[in-house]
C-alpha positions in Angstrom: 112.3 57.3 78.7 113.2 60.4 80.8 110.6 62.7 82.4 111.0 66.3 83.4 109.5 67.9 86.5 107.1 70.7 85.6 108.4 74.1 86.5 106.6 75.5 89.5 105.4 79.0 89.0 103.5 79.6 92.3 104.0 78.5 95.8 101.6 75.6 96.7 101.2 77.0 100.3 100.6 80.8 99.9 100.0 80.8 96.1 102.5 83.7 95.6 104.1 83.9 92.2 107.7 82.7 92.5 110.4 85.1 91.5 113.0 82.3 91.3 111.2 78.9 90.5 114.6 77.2 90.6 115.1 77.8 94.3 114.0 75.3 97.0 112.3 77.7 99.4 109.4 80.1 98.9 110.5 83.6 99.7 107.0 84.7 100.8 106.2 82.0 103.4 109.5 80.1 103.7 107.9 76.8 102.8 110.1 74.2 101.1 109.0 73.9 97.4 110.4 70.4 96.9 109.7 67.4 99.1 110.9 64.5 97.0 113.7 66.2 95.1 117.0 67.0 96.7 117.0 70.7 97.6 119.4 73.1 95.9 122.1 74.2 98.3 122.9 77.9 98.0 126.1 78.8 99.8 127.8 81.7 98.1 129.6 84.7 99.5 126.4 86.9 99.7 124.6 84.2 101.7 127.5 83.8 104.1 127.6 87.6 104.6 123.9 87.6 105.4 124.2 84.7 107.8 126.9 86.5 109.8 124.3 89.2 110.5 122.7 86.7 112.9 125.8 87.1 115.1 125.3 90.8 115.5 124.6 92.0 119.1 121.4 93.8 118.0 120.0 90.8 116.1 117.8 89.5 118.9 116.1 92.9 119.4 115.6 93.2 115.7 113.9 89.8 115.6 111.6 90.7 118.5 110.4 93.9 116.7 107.0 93.8 115.1 106.5 96.7 112.6 103.3 98.2 111.3 102.4 98.2 107.7 102.7 101.6 106.0 99.8 100.7 103.6 97.6 99.8 106.6 98.6 103.0 108.5 97.8 105.1 105.4 94.3 103.6 105.2 93.9 103.9 108.9 94.8 107.6 108.8 92.3 108.3 106.0 89.5 106.5 107.9 90.3 108.4 111.1 90.2 111.7 109.2 87.0 110.9 107.5 85.4 109.6 110.8 86.4 112.8 112.6 84.9 115.0 109.8 81.7 113.0 109.8 81.5 113.2 113.5 81.7 117.0 113.4 79.0 117.1 110.7 76.8 114.9 112.9 77.2 117.2 115.8 76.4 120.3 113.7 73.3 118.6 112.3 72.2 117.6 115.8 72.7 121.2 117.1 70.7 122.6 114.1 68.0 120.0 114.7 67.6 120.9 118.3 67.3 124.6 117.5 64.7 123.9 114.7 62.8 121.5 116.9 62.5 123.9 119.8 61.4 126.6 117.4 59.3 124.8 114.7 58.5 121.4 116.3 59.6 118.0 115.2 61.7 117.9 111.9 62.5 114.3 111.1 65.0 114.7 108.3 67.7 116.5 110.3 67.8 114.0 113.3 67.8 111.1 110.8 70.6 112.6 108.8 72.6 113.3 112.0 72.1 109.7 113.1 73.4 108.4 109.7 76.5 110.6 109.8 77.2 109.6 113.4 76.8 105.9 112.6 79.1 106.2 109.6 81.6 108.2 111.7 81.7 105.4 114.4 82.4 102.8 111.7 85.2 104.9 110.2 86.7 105.5 113.6 86.6 101.8 114.6 87.8 100.3 111.3 91.5 101.3 111.8 91.7 99.0 114.9 90.2 96.2 112.9 92.6 96.7 110.0 95.6 96.8 112.3 94.5 93.6 114.1 94.0 91.8 110.8 97.4 92.9 109.6 99.2 92.0 112.8 97.5 88.5 112.6 99.4 87.8 109.4 102.6 85.9 109.9 105.7 88.1 109.8 109.0 86.7 108.5 112.1 88.4 109.9 115.2 87.6 107.9 118.6 89.0 107.0 118.3 90.2 103.4 120.1 92.1 100.6 118.4 94.4 98.1 119.2 93.1 94.7 117.0 95.4 92.6 114.6 98.3 93.2 111.9 99.7 90.9 108.8 101.9 91.5 105.3 102.5 90.2 102.8 105.3 90.8 99.7 104.0 92.7 96.6 104.1 90.6 94.5 104.8 93.7 96.5 108.0 94.5 98.2 106.4 97.6 101.6 107.5 96.3 104.6 105.7 95.0 104.9 102.0 95.5 108.4 100.5 95.5 109.2 96.9 94.5 112.3 95.4 96.0 113.9 92.2 94.8 115.4 90.7 98.0 117.8 87.8 98.6 117.6 86.1 102.0 120.2 84.2 104.0 118.2 81.0 103.5 118.9 81.2 99.7 115.4 82.3 98.7 114.7 85.3 96.6 111.5 87.3 95.7 110.1 90.7 94.9 108.2 92.6 97.6 106.2 95.8 97.5 106.3 98.7 99.9 104.5 102.0 100.0 106.8 105.1 99.7 107.5 106.8 103.1 107.3 110.3 101.7 109.9 112.8 100.4 111.8 112.9 103.7 112.5 109.2 103.6 115.0 107.7 101.0 114.1 104.1 100.0 116.7 101.4 100.1 119.1 101.3 97.2 120.6 98.2 95.4 123.1 96.5 97.7 121.4 97.7 100.9 121.5 94.9 103.6 119.6 94.5 106.8 116.7 92.8 108.5 113.6 92.5 106.2 110.2 92.2 107.8 107.8 90.7 105.3 104.1 89.6 105.3 103.3 87.7 102.2 104.4 89.9 99.2 104.5 93.1 101.4 107.8 94.5 102.7 106.5 95.9 106.0 109.9 97.3 107.2 113.6 97.0 106.6 116.2 97.9 109.2 120.0 98.0 109.1 122.0 96.7 112.0 124.6 99.4 112.9 
């Protein structure tokens, strides 16, 4: 009586949904997906071309580079802007409170409101550092990759266009990764674009060509 191994749909290590369940490596954390079964050897022309990228003179510098996440930087910029605005409001309320106190005596609501705005401003101004530290703590995979397919969606939160790239790596793994659009002045990678992909989980943090 023959038995069939159940098709694995998610990585047992990072729980990411597998784009290609038939491959032996997770594209999102690089963990081998099969321990007892013989791994599938992928050694076609595309893989060989990507592997040769490791011989490029600029490859060591590209591997040492640690990019910042566009999504995190967008959130950080919004928090910094909000914190600055709240800080200005807190200063204005403090100035008005001082004038009113010197003229009319103690007015509790204004100083309390100023303190609330100031506290909120401090939180907003310190959160970007926390977000960046949390993002930098996530493991970054740096691998030669080829863009197989590109699609896009409009963010429901108003953050802009989110691109989804199906990438194939030189280790034979393949997966779909998301990246926030860089604006109208930056053209996203097209199908067939090759270079070094910097990924954290399902996020494509950066993608650089080796000239």
